[in-house]
N, CA, C and O atoms as a Tripos MOL2 file, in Angstrom:
@<TRIPOS>MOLECULE
protein
  276   275    69     0     0
PROTEIN
NO_CHARGES

@<TRIPOS>ATOM
      1 N          11.7590   15.7230    7.5670 N.3       1 UNK1
      2 CA         12.7520   16.0630    8.5660 C.3       1 UNK1
      3 C          14.1110   15.6720    7.9980 C.2       1 UNK1
      4 O          14.2750   14.6100    7.3980 O.2       1 UNK1
      5 N          15.0720   16.5530    8.2040 N.am      2 UNK2
      6 CA         16.4290   16.3460    7.7100 C.3       2 UNK2
      7 C          17.3920   16.1900    8.8780 C.2       2 UNK2
      8 O          17.2070   16.8040    9.9290 O.2       2 UNK2
      9 N          18.4260   15.3650    8.6920 N.am      3 UNK3
     10 CA         19.4470   15.2470    9.7280 C.3       3 UNK3
     11 C          20.5210   16.3110    9.5250 C.2       3 UNK3
     12 O          20.3940   17.1670    8.6490 O.2       3 UNK3
     13 N          21.5690   16.2570   10.3280 N.am      4 UNK4
     14 CA         22.5940   17.2970   10.2700 C.3       4 UNK4
     15 C          23.4430   17.2600    9.0010 C.2       4 UNK4
     16 O          24.2510   18.1630    8.7810 O.2       4 UNK4
     17 N          23.2760   16.2320    8.1590 N.am      5 UNK5
     18 CA         23.9750   16.1940    6.8740 C.3       5 UNK5
     19 C          23.0750   16.6620    5.7360 C.2       5 UNK5
     20 O          23.5130   16.7630    4.5900 O.2       5 UNK5
     21 N          21.7990   16.9500    6.0610 N.am      6 UNK6
     22 CA         20.8440   17.3640    5.0290 C.3       6 UNK6
     23 C          20.0830   16.2180    4.4100 C.2       6 UNK6
     24 O          19.2990   16.4260    3.4840 O.2       6 UNK6
     25 N          20.3000   14.9930    4.9080 N.am      7 UNK7
     26 CA         19.5840   13.8250    4.3960 C.3       7 UNK7
     27 C          18.1830   13.7530    5.0020 C.2       7 UNK7
     28 O          18.0020   14.0300    6.1880 O.2       7 UNK7
     29 N          17.2100   13.3870    4.2030 N.am      8 UNK8
     30 CA         15.8400   13.2150    4.7020 C.3       8 UNK8
     31 C          15.7870   11.9620    5.5670 C.2       8 UNK8
     32 O          16.1960   10.8840    5.1340 O.2       8 UNK8
     33 N          15.2820   12.1070    6.7940 N.am      9 UNK9
     34 CA         15.1760   10.9680    7.7050 C.3       9 UNK9
     35 C          13.7320   10.5900    7.9960 C.2       9 UNK9
     36 O          13.4720    9.4940    8.4930 O.2       9 UNK9
     37 N          12.7820   11.4810    7.6940 N.am     10 UNK10
     38 CA         11.3720   11.1800    7.9200 C.3      10 UNK10
     39 C          10.5180   12.1730    7.1350 C.2      10 UNK10
     40 O          10.9280   13.3080    6.8920 O.2      10 UNK10
     41 N           9.3340   11.7300    6.7480 N.am     11 UNK11
     42 CA          8.3740   12.6100    6.0880 C.3      11 UNK11
     43 C           6.9950   12.3870    6.7020 C.2      11 UNK11
     44 O           6.7220   11.3280    7.2670 O.2      11 UNK11
     45 N           6.1460   13.3760    6.5890 N.am     12 UNK12
     46 CA          4.7770   13.2790    7.0750 C.3      12 UNK12
     47 C           3.9380   14.3360    6.3740 C.2      12 UNK12
     48 O           4.4690   15.1760    5.6480 O.2      12 UNK12
     49 N           2.6520   14.2960    6.5860 N.am     13 UNK13
     50 CA          1.7190   15.2630    6.0150 C.3      13 UNK13
     51 C           0.9210   15.8600    7.1670 C.2      13 UNK13
     52 O           0.5650   15.1510    8.1080 O.2      13 UNK13
     53 N           0.6390   17.1530    7.1000 N.am     14 UNK14
     54 CA         -0.1430   17.7840    8.1590 C.3      14 UNK14
     55 C          -1.5960   17.3370    8.0990 C.2      14 UNK14
     56 O          -2.1020   16.9510    7.0440 O.2      14 UNK14
     57 N          -2.2600   17.3960    9.2560 N.am     15 UNK15
     58 CA         -3.6900   17.1020    9.2890 C.3      15 UNK15
     59 C          -4.4660   18.3630    8.9190 C.2      15 UNK15
     60 O          -3.8650   19.3720    8.5520 O.2      15 UNK15
     61 N          -5.7640   18.3180    9.0100 N.am     16 UNK16
     62 CA         -6.6220   19.4430    8.6240 C.3      16 UNK16
     63 C          -6.3420   20.7030    9.4460 C.2      16 UNK16
     64 O          -6.6450   21.8110    9.0050 O.2      16 UNK16
     65 N          -5.7620   20.5340   10.6470 N.am     17 UNK17
     66 CA         -5.4490   21.6720   11.5100 C.3      17 UNK17
     67 C          -4.0000   22.1370   11.3940 C.2      17 UNK17
     68 O          -3.5840   23.0590   12.0950 O.2      17 UNK17
     69 N          -3.2330   21.5020   10.5120 N.am     18 UNK18
     70 CA         -1.8320   21.8710   10.3430 C.3      18 UNK18
     71 C          -0.8880   21.1830   11.3040 C.2      18 UNK18
     72 O           0.2970   21.5140   11.3420 O.2      18 UNK18
     73 N          -1.3800   20.2330   12.0800 N.am     19 UNK19
     74 CA         -0.5420   19.4950   13.0250 C.3      19 UNK19
     75 C           0.1960   18.3720   12.3050 C.2      19 UNK19
     76 O          -0.2990   17.8230   11.3210 O.2      19 UNK19
     77 N           1.3770   18.0380   12.8030 N.am     20 UNK20
     78 CA          2.1530   16.9390   12.2350 C.3      20 UNK20
     79 C           2.9450   16.2590   13.3360 C.2      20 UNK20
     80 O           3.1570   16.8320   14.4050 O.2      20 UNK20
     81 N           3.3880   15.0200   13.0690 N.am     21 UNK21
     82 CA          4.1230   14.2480   14.0610 C.3      21 UNK21
     83 C           5.1180   13.3510   13.3410 C.2      21 UNK21
     84 O           4.7830   12.7200   12.3390 O.2      21 UNK21
     85 N           6.3320   13.2970   13.8510 N.am     22 UNK22
     86 CA          7.3340   12.3610   13.3660 C.3      22 UNK22
     87 C           7.5450   11.3230   14.4550 C.2      22 UNK22
     88 O           7.6620   11.6750   15.6290 O.2      22 UNK22
     89 N           7.5950   10.0610   14.0870 N.am     23 UNK23
     90 CA          7.8320    8.9920   15.0520 C.3      23 UNK23
     91 C           9.0870    8.2230   14.6540 C.2      23 UNK23
     92 O           9.5220    8.2710   13.5030 O.2      23 UNK23
     93 N           9.6520    7.5260   15.6090 N.am     24 UNK24
     94 CA         10.8250    6.6830   15.3760 C.3      24 UNK24
     95 C          12.0110    7.4410   14.8000 C.2      24 UNK24
     96 O          12.6950    6.9400   13.9080 O.2      24 UNK24
     97 N          12.2600    8.6440   15.3030 N.am     25 UNK25
     98 CA         13.4180    9.4240   14.8920 C.3      25 UNK25
     99 C          14.4610    9.3220   16.0030 C.2      25 UNK25
    100 O          14.1470    9.5230   17.1760 O.2      25 UNK25
    101 N          15.6820    9.0140   15.6370 N.am     26 UNK26
    102 CA         16.7570    8.8430   16.6040 C.3      26 UNK26
    103 C          17.1350   10.1790   17.2430 C.2      26 UNK26
    104 O          17.3220   11.1690   16.5350 O.2      26 UNK26
    105 N          17.2470   10.2180   18.5750 N.am     27 UNK27
    106 CA         17.6790   11.4590   19.2170 C.3      27 UNK27
    107 C          19.0310   11.9110   18.6620 C.2      27 UNK27
    108 O          19.9030   11.0900   18.3800 O.2      27 UNK27
    109 N          19.1900   13.2090   18.5120 N.am     28 UNK28
    110 CA         20.4360   13.7580   17.9950 C.3      28 UNK28
    111 C          20.3460   15.2600   17.8600 C.2      28 UNK28
    112 O          19.4010   15.8800   18.3500 O.2      28 UNK28
    113 N          21.3240   15.8460   17.1980 N.am     29 UNK29
    114 CA         21.3880   17.2950   17.0250 C.3      29 UNK29
    115 C          21.4190   17.6480   15.5450 C.2      29 UNK29
    116 O          21.7320   16.8150   14.6940 O.2      29 UNK29
    117 N          21.0880   18.8940   15.2610 N.am     30 UNK30
    118 CA         21.1900   19.3890   13.8960 C.3      30 UNK30
    119 C          20.0240   19.0650   12.9930 C.2      30 UNK30
    120 O          20.1280   19.2260   11.7770 O.2      30 UNK30
    121 N          18.9100   18.6100   13.5550 N.am     31 UNK31
    122 CA         17.7390   18.3210   12.7280 C.3      31 UNK31
    123 C          17.0980   19.6160   12.2420 C.2      31 UNK31
    124 O          17.1650   20.6350   12.9280 O.2      31 UNK31
    125 N          16.4800   19.5850   11.0680 N.am     32 UNK32
    126 CA         15.6530   20.6790   10.5660 C.3      32 UNK32
    127 C          14.3930   20.0670    9.9720 C.2      32 UNK32
    128 O          14.3680   18.8860    9.6230 O.2      32 UNK32
    129 N          13.3590   20.8720    9.8620 N.am     33 UNK33
    130 CA         12.1280   20.4340    9.2120 C.3      33 UNK33
    131 C          11.9220   21.3230    8.0010 C.2      33 UNK33
    132 O          12.0720   22.5420    8.0800 O.2      33 UNK33
    133 N          11.5790   20.7080    6.8820 N.am     34 UNK34
    134 CA         11.3030   21.4470    5.6570 C.3      34 UNK34
    135 C           9.8310   21.3550    5.3220 C.2      34 UNK34
    136 O           9.2320   20.2830    5.4070 O.2      34 UNK34
    137 N           9.2510   22.4760    4.9430 N.am     35 UNK35
    138 CA          7.8400   22.5370    4.5760 C.3      35 UNK35
    139 C           7.7150   22.8390    3.0950 C.2      35 UNK35
    140 O           8.5600   23.5210    2.5150 O.2      35 UNK35
    141 N           6.6540   22.3250    2.4890 N.am     36 UNK36
    142 CA          6.3290   22.6490    1.1090 C.3      36 UNK36
    143 C           5.0200   23.4180    1.1300 C.2      36 UNK36
    144 O           3.9960   22.9010    1.5770 O.2      36 UNK36
    145 N           5.0530   24.6360    0.6550 N.am     37 UNK37
    146 CA          3.8390   25.4580    0.6370 C.3      37 UNK37
    147 C           2.8920   24.9340   -0.4500 C.2      37 UNK37
    148 O           3.3430   24.6010   -1.5460 O.2      37 UNK37
    149 N           1.5910   24.8580   -0.1650 N.am     38 UNK38
    150 CA          0.6360   24.4340   -1.1850 C.3      38 UNK38
    151 C           0.6890   25.3680   -2.3950 C.2      38 UNK38
    152 O           1.0350   26.5420   -2.2640 O.2      38 UNK38
    153 N           0.3520   24.8550   -3.5440 N.am     39 UNK39
    154 CA          0.3590   25.6500   -4.7700 C.3      39 UNK39
    155 C          -0.4280   26.9440   -4.5760 C.2      39 UNK39
    156 O          -1.5230   26.9400   -4.0140 O.2      39 UNK39
    157 N           0.1400   28.0370   -5.0460 N.am     40 UNK40
    158 CA         -0.5290   29.3220   -4.9720 C.3      40 UNK40
    159 C          -0.3930   30.0280   -3.6440 C.2      40 UNK40
    160 O          -1.0110   31.0740   -3.4440 O.2      40 UNK40
    161 N           0.4150   29.4780   -2.7070 N.am     41 UNK41
    162 CA          0.6140   30.1080   -1.4070 C.3      41 UNK41
    163 C           2.0960   30.3780   -1.1890 C.2      41 UNK41
    164 O           2.9460   29.8610   -1.9140 O.2      41 UNK41
    165 N           2.3950   31.1900   -0.1870 N.am     42 UNK42
    166 CA          3.7790   31.4700    0.2010 C.3      42 UNK42
    167 C           3.8820   31.3520    1.7120 C.2      42 UNK42
    168 O           2.8720   31.3850    2.4150 O.2      42 UNK42
    169 N           5.0960   31.2160    2.2030 N.am     43 UNK43
    170 CA          5.3080   31.1540    3.6390 C.3      43 UNK43
    171 C           5.1240   32.5350    4.2530 C.2      43 UNK43
    172 O           5.4630   33.5460    3.6380 O.2      43 UNK43
    173 N           4.5880   32.5700    5.4600 N.am     44 UNK44
    174 CA          4.4550   33.8420    6.1740 C.3      44 UNK44
    175 C           5.8090   34.2260    6.7520 C.2      44 UNK44
    176 O           6.6740   33.3690    6.9370 O.2      44 UNK44
    177 N           5.9950   35.5070    7.0370 N.am     45 UNK45
    178 CA          7.2530   35.9360    7.6550 C.3      45 UNK45
    179 C           7.4070   35.3320    9.0500 C.2      45 UNK45
    180 O           6.4150   34.9720    9.6830 O.2      45 UNK45
    181 N           8.6330   35.2220    9.5250 N.am     46 UNK46
    182 CA          8.9170   34.7160   10.8590 C.3      46 UNK46
    183 C           8.1600   35.5300   11.8990 C.2      46 UNK46
    184 O           8.1250   36.7590   11.8340 O.2      46 UNK46
    185 N           7.5580   34.8380   12.8530 N.am     47 UNK47
    186 CA          6.8110   35.4330   13.9660 C.3      47 UNK47
    187 C           5.6210   36.2770   13.5100 C.2      47 UNK47
    188 O           5.2460   37.2330   14.1880 O.2      47 UNK47
    189 N           5.0370   35.9390   12.3870 N.am     48 UNK48
    190 CA          3.9120   36.7100   11.8400 C.3      48 UNK48
    191 C           2.7160   36.7220   12.7800 C.2      48 UNK48
    192 O           1.9860   37.7120   12.8380 O.2      48 UNK48
    193 N           2.5040   35.6350   13.5190 N.am     49 UNK49
    194 CA          1.3530   35.5600   14.4280 C.3      49 UNK49
    195 C           1.7870   35.2970   15.8630 C.2      49 UNK49
    196 O           0.9940   34.8060   16.6660 O.2      49 UNK49
    197 N           3.0050   35.6100   16.1880 N.am     50 UNK50
    198 CA          3.5330   35.3340   17.5210 C.3      50 UNK50
    199 C           4.3840   34.0840   17.4720 C.2      50 UNK50
    200 O           4.0780   33.1500   16.7310 O.2      50 UNK50
    201 N           5.4360   34.0590   18.2470 N.am     51 UNK51
    202 CA          6.4100   32.9730   18.1470 C.3      51 UNK51
    203 C           5.8170   31.5900   18.3920 C.2      51 UNK51
    204 O           6.2610   30.6240   17.7730 O.2      51 UNK51
    205 N           4.8420   31.4660   19.2630 N.am     52 UNK52
    206 CA          4.2890   30.1430   19.5830 C.3      52 UNK52
    207 C           3.3040   29.6500   18.5270 C.2      52 UNK52
    208 O           2.8690   28.4990   18.5800 O.2      52 UNK52
    209 N           2.9500   30.4990   17.5740 N.am     53 UNK53
    210 CA          1.8880   30.1460   16.6360 C.3      53 UNK53
    211 C           2.3370   29.8990   15.2060 C.2      53 UNK53
    212 O           1.4980   29.6760   14.3330 O.2      53 UNK53
    213 N           3.6330   29.9320   14.9420 N.am     54 UNK54
    214 CA          4.0710   29.6620   13.5740 C.3      54 UNK54
    215 C           5.3440   28.8320   13.5890 C.2      54 UNK54
    216 O           5.9620   28.6500   14.6380 O.2      54 UNK54
    217 N           5.7320   28.3330   12.4340 N.am     55 UNK55
    218 CA          6.8550   27.4040   12.3370 C.3      55 UNK55
    219 C           8.2070   28.0880   12.2800 C.2      55 UNK55
    220 O           9.2310   27.4630   12.5570 O.2      55 UNK55
    221 N           8.2220   29.3530   11.9270 N.am     56 UNK56
    222 CA          9.4650   30.0950   11.7210 C.3      56 UNK56
    223 C          10.3180   29.4970   10.6040 C.2      56 UNK56
    224 O          11.5440   29.6110   10.6270 O.2      56 UNK56
    225 N           9.6800   28.8700    9.6430 N.am     57 UNK57
    226 CA         10.4190   28.3550    8.4880 C.3      57 UNK57
    227 C          10.9570   29.5260    7.6840 C.2      57 UNK57
    228 O          10.3040   30.5610    7.5520 O.2      57 UNK57
    229 N          12.1580   29.3470    7.1480 N.am     58 UNK58
    230 CA         12.7410   30.3690    6.2830 C.3      58 UNK58
    231 C          11.8270   30.5380    5.0690 C.2      58 UNK58
    232 O          11.5260   29.5500    4.4010 O.2      58 UNK58
    233 N          11.3790   31.7520    4.7640 N.am     59 UNK59
    234 CA         10.4440   31.9410    3.6450 C.3      59 UNK59
    235 C          11.0300   31.5820    2.2870 C.2      59 UNK59
    236 O          10.2810   31.3750    1.3320 O.2      59 UNK59
    237 N          12.3610   31.5050    2.1800 N.am     60 UNK60
    238 CA         12.9860   31.1480    0.9040 C.3      60 UNK60
    239 C          13.1850   29.6350    0.7890 C.2      60 UNK60
    240 O          12.8620   29.0440   -0.2420 O.2      60 UNK60
    241 N          13.7170   29.0040    1.8500 N.am     61 UNK61
    242 CA         14.0360   27.5690    1.7800 C.3      61 UNK61
    243 C          12.9070   26.6760    2.2800 C.2      61 UNK61
    244 O          12.8430   25.5030    1.9120 O.2      61 UNK61
    245 N          12.0100   27.2160    3.1160 N.am     62 UNK62
    246 CA         10.9600   26.4040    3.7100 C.3      62 UNK62
    247 C          11.4430   25.5670    4.8810 C.2      62 UNK62
    248 O          10.7000   24.7140    5.3660 O.2      62 UNK62
    249 N          12.6650   25.7850    5.3480 N.am     63 UNK63
    250 CA         13.2220   24.9940    6.4400 C.3      63 UNK63
    251 C          13.3050   25.7870    7.7370 C.2      63 UNK63
    252 O          13.4950   27.0030    7.7460 O.2      63 UNK63
    253 N          13.1520   25.0400    8.8390 N.am     64 UNK64
    254 CA         13.3270   25.6320   10.1650 C.3      64 UNK64
    255 C          14.8180   25.7330   10.4750 C.2      64 UNK64
    256 O          15.6540   25.2010    9.7440 O.2      64 UNK64
    257 N          15.1370   26.4230   11.5650 N.am     65 UNK65
    258 CA         16.4950   26.3830   12.0850 C.3      65 UNK65
    259 C          16.7570   25.0130   12.6750 C.2      65 UNK65
    260 O          15.8260   24.2310   12.8650 O.2      65 UNK65
    261 N          18.0090   24.7140   12.9650 N.am     66 UNK66
    262 CA         18.3270   23.3920   13.4940 C.3      66 UNK66
    263 C          17.9330   23.2730   14.9610 C.2      66 UNK66
    264 O          17.8860   24.2610   15.6950 O.2      66 UNK66
    265 N          17.6540   22.0420   15.3650 N.am     67 UNK67
    266 CA         17.2400   21.7580   16.7370 C.3      67 UNK67
    267 C          17.7000   20.3670   17.1250 C.2      67 UNK67
    268 O          18.1230   19.5840   16.2750 O.2      67 UNK67
    269 N          17.6170   20.0650   18.4030 N.am     68 UNK68
    270 CA         18.0130   18.7480   18.9410 C.3      68 UNK68
    271 C          16.7780   17.9970   19.4110 C.2      68 UNK68
    272 O          15.7950   18.5930   19.8540 O.2      68 UNK68
    273 N          16.8510   16.6780   19.3040 N.am     69 UNK69
    274 CA         15.8030   15.8100   19.8580 C.3      69 UNK69
    275 C          16.3300   15.1450   21.1020 C.2      69 UNK69
    276 O          15.6160   14.3680   21.7360 O.2      69 UNK69
@<TRIPOS>BOND
     1     1     2 1
     2     2     3 1
     3     3     4 2
     4     3     5 am
     5     5     6 1
     6     6     7 1
     7     7     8 2
     8     7     9 am
     9     9    10 1
    10    10    11 1
    11    11    12 2
    12    11    13 am
    13    13    14 1
    14    14    15 1
    15    15    16 2
    16    15    17 am
    17    17    18 1
    18    18    19 1
    19    19    20 2
    20    19    21 am
    21    21    22 1
    22    22    23 1
    23    23    24 2
    24    23    25 am
    25    25    26 1
    26    26    27 1
    27    27    28 2
    28    27    29 am
    29    29    30 1
    30    30    31 1
    31    31    32 2
    32    31    33 am
    33    33    34 1
    34    34    35 1
    35    35    36 2
    36    35    37 am
    37    37    38 1
    38    38    39 1
    39    39    40 2
    40    39    41 am
    41    41    42 1
    42    42    43 1
    43    43    44 2
    44    43    45 am
    45    45    46 1
    46    46    47 1
    47    47    48 2
    48    47    49 am
    49    49    50 1
    50    50    51 1
    51    51    52 2
    52    51    53 am
    53    53    54 1
    54    54    55 1
    55    55    56 2
    56    55    57 am
    57    57    58 1
    58    58    59 1
    59    59    60 2
    60    59    61 am
    61    61    62 1
    62    62    63 1
    63    63    64 2
    64    63    65 am
    65    65    66 1
    66    66    67 1
    67    67    68 2
    68    67    69 am
    69    69    70 1
    70    70    71 1
    71    71    72 2
    72    71    73 am
    73    73    74 1
    74    74    75 1
    75    75    76 2
    76    75    77 am
    77    77    78 1
    78    78    79 1
    79    79    80 2
    80    79    81 am
    81    81    82 1
    82    82    83 1
    83    83    84 2
    84    83    85 am
    85    85    86 1
    86    86    87 1
    87    87    88 2
    88    87    89 am
    89    89    90 1
    90    90    91 1
    91    91    92 2
    92    91    93 am
    93    93    94 1
    94    94    95 1
    95    95    96 2
    96    95    97 am
    97    97    98 1
    98    98    99 1
    99    99   100 2
   100    99   101 am
   101   101   102 1
   102   102   103 1
   103   103   104 2
   104   103   105 am
   105   105   106 1
   106   106   107 1
   107   107   108 2
   108   107   109 am
   109   109   110 1
   110   110   111 1
   111   111   112 2
   112   111   113 am
   113   113   114 1
   114   114   115 1
   115   115   116 2
   116   115   117 am
   117   117   118 1
   118   118   119 1
   119   119   120 2
   120   119   121 am
   121   121   122 1
   122   122   123 1
   123   123   124 2
   124   123   125 am
   125   125   126 1
   126   126   127 1
   127   127   128 2
   128   127   129 am
   129   129   130 1
   130   130   131 1
   131   131   132 2
   132   131   133 am
   133   133   134 1
   134   134   135 1
   135   135   136 2
   136   135   137 am
   137   137   138 1
   138   138   139 1
   139   139   140 2
   140   139   141 am
   141   141   142 1
   142   142   143 1
   143   143   144 2
   144   143   145 am
   145   145   146 1
   146   146   147 1
   147   147   148 2
   148   147   149 am
   149   149   150 1
   150   150   151 1
   151   151   152 2
   152   151   153 am
   153   153   154 1
   154   154   155 1
   155   155   156 2
   156   155   157 am
   157   157   158 1
   158   158   159 1
   159   159   160 2
   160   159   161 am
   161   161   162 1
   162   162   163 1
   163   163   164 2
   164   163   165 am
   165   165   166 1
   166   166   167 1
   167   167   168 2
   168   167   169 am
   169   169   170 1
   170   170   171 1
   171   171   172 2
   172   171   173 am
   173   173   174 1
   174   174   175 1
   175   175   176 2
   176   175   177 am
   177   177   178 1
   178   178   179 1
   179   179   180 2
   180   179   181 am
   181   181   182 1
   182   182   183 1
   183   183   184 2
   184   183   185 am
   185   185   186 1
   186   186   187 1
   187   187   188 2
   188   187   189 am
   189   189   190 1
   190   190   191 1
   191   191   192 2
   192   191   193 am
   193   193   194 1
   194   194   195 1
   195   195   196 2
   196   195   197 am
   197   197   198 1
   198   198   199 1
   199   199   200 2
   200   199   201 am
   201   201   202 1
   202   202   203 1
   203   203   204 2
   204   203   205 am
   205   205   206 1
   206   206   207 1
   207   207   208 2
   208   207   209 am
   209   209   210 1
   210   210   211 1
   211   211   212 2
   212   211   213 am
   213   213   214 1
   214   214   215 1
   215   215   216 2
   216   215   217 am
   217   217   218 1
   218   218   219 1
   219   219   220 2
   220   219   221 am
   221   221   222 1
   222   222   223 1
   223   223   224 2
   224   223   225 am
   225   225   226 1
   226   226   227 1
   227   227   228 2
   228   227   229 am
   229   229   230 1
   230   230   231 1
   231   231   232 2
   232   231   233 am
   233   233   234 1
   234   234   235 1
   235   235   236 2
   236   235   237 am
   237   237   238 1
   238   238   239 1
   239   239   240 2
   240   239   241 am
   241   241   242 1
   242   242   243 1
   243   243   244 2
   244   243   245 am
   245   245   246 1
   246   246   247 1
   247   247   248 2
   248   247   249 am
   249   249   250 1
   250   250   251 1
   251   251   252 2
   252   251   253 am
   253   253   254 1
   254   254   255 1
   255   255   256 2
   256   255   257 am
   257   257   258 1
   258   258   259 1
   259   259   260 2
   260   259   261 am
   261   261   262 1
   262   262   263 1
   263   263   264 2
   264   263   265 am
   265   265   266 1
   266   266   267 1
   267   267   268 2
   268   267   269 am
   269   269   270 1
   270   270   271 1
   271   271   272 2
   272   271   273 am
   273   273   274 1
   274   274   275 1
   275   275   276 2
@<TRIPOS>SUBSTRUCTURE
     1 UNK1         2 RESIDUE 1 A UNK
     2 UNK2         6 RESIDUE 1 A UNK
     3 UNK3        10 RESIDUE 1 A UNK
     4 UNK4        14 RESIDUE 1 A UNK
     5 UNK5        18 RESIDUE 1 A UNK
     6 UNK6        22 RESIDUE 1 A UNK
     7 UNK7        26 RESIDUE 1 A UNK
     8 UNK8        30 RESIDUE 1 A UNK
     9 UNK9        34 RESIDUE 1 A UNK
    10 UNK10       38 RESIDUE 1 A UNK
    11 UNK11       42 RESIDUE 1 A UNK
    12 UNK12       46 RESIDUE 1 A UNK
    13 UNK13       50 RESIDUE 1 A UNK
    14 UNK14       54 RESIDUE 1 A UNK
    15 UNK15       58 RESIDUE 1 A UNK
    16 UNK16       62 RESIDUE 1 A UNK
    17 UNK17       66 RESIDUE 1 A UNK
    18 UNK18       70 RESIDUE 1 A UNK
    19 UNK19       74 RESIDUE 1 A UNK
    20 UNK20       78 RESIDUE 1 A UNK
    21 UNK21       82 RESIDUE 1 A UNK
    22 UNK22       86 RESIDUE 1 A UNK
    23 UNK23       90 RESIDUE 1 A UNK
    24 UNK24       94 RESIDUE 1 A UNK
    25 UNK25       98 RESIDUE 1 A UNK
    26 UNK26      102 RESIDUE 1 A UNK
    27 UNK27      106 RESIDUE 1 A UNK
    28 UNK28      110 RESIDUE 1 A UNK
    29 UNK29      114 RESIDUE 1 A UNK
    30 UNK30      118 RESIDUE 1 A UNK
    31 UNK31      122 RESIDUE 1 A UNK
    32 UNK32      126 RESIDUE 1 A UNK
    33 UNK33      130 RESIDUE 1 A UNK
    34 UNK34      134 RESIDUE 1 A UNK
    35 UNK35      138 RESIDUE 1 A UNK
    36 UNK36      142 RESIDUE 1 A UNK
    37 UNK37      146 RESIDUE 1 A UNK
    38 UNK38      150 RESIDUE 1 A UNK
    39 UNK39      154 RESIDUE 1 A UNK
    40 UNK40      158 RESIDUE 1 A UNK
    41 UNK41      162 RESIDUE 1 A UNK
    42 UNK42      166 RESIDUE 1 A UNK
    43 UNK43      170 RESIDUE 1 A UNK
    44 UNK44      174 RESIDUE 1 A UNK
    45 UNK45      178 RESIDUE 1 A UNK
    46 UNK46      182 RESIDUE 1 A UNK
    47 UNK47      186 RESIDUE 1 A UNK
    48 UNK48      190 RESIDUE 1 A UNK
    49 UNK49      194 RESIDUE 1 A UNK
    50 UNK50      198 RESIDUE 1 A UNK
    51 UNK51      202 RESIDUE 1 A UNK
    52 UNK52      206 RESIDUE 1 A UNK
    53 UNK53      210 RESIDUE 1 A UNK
    54 UNK54      214 RESIDUE 1 A UNK
    55 UNK55      218 RESIDUE 1 A UNK
    56 UNK56      222 RESIDUE 1 A UNK
    57 UNK57      226 RESIDUE 1 A UNK
    58 UNK58      230 RESIDUE 1 A UNK
    59 UNK59      234 RESIDUE 1 A UNK
    60 UNK60      238 RESIDUE 1 A UNK
    61 UNK61      242 RESIDUE 1 A UNK
    62 UNK62      246 RESIDUE 1 A UNK
    63 UNK63      250 RESIDUE 1 A UNK
    64 UNK64      254 RESIDUE 1 A UNK
    65 UNK65      258 RESIDUE 1 A UNK
    66 UNK66      262 RESIDUE 1 A UNK
    67 UNK67      266 RESIDUE 1 A UNK
    68 UNK68      270 RESIDUE 1 A UNK
    69 UNK69      274 RESIDUE 1 A UNK
């Protein structure tokens, strides 16, 4: 997870189902999440399986749009 300056503020790894959780992150604005695709894979296009079922990470950068906590 990155703050509004682009600095990494937290990291985590997904579980077997692709779920993840960040704890102890200070409420604020401008956060983004960056994903690293496993070797040999690529990110799916935005809304590939419906908006509620994917991360909407930019396929080039691997980052989500900014959001507030």
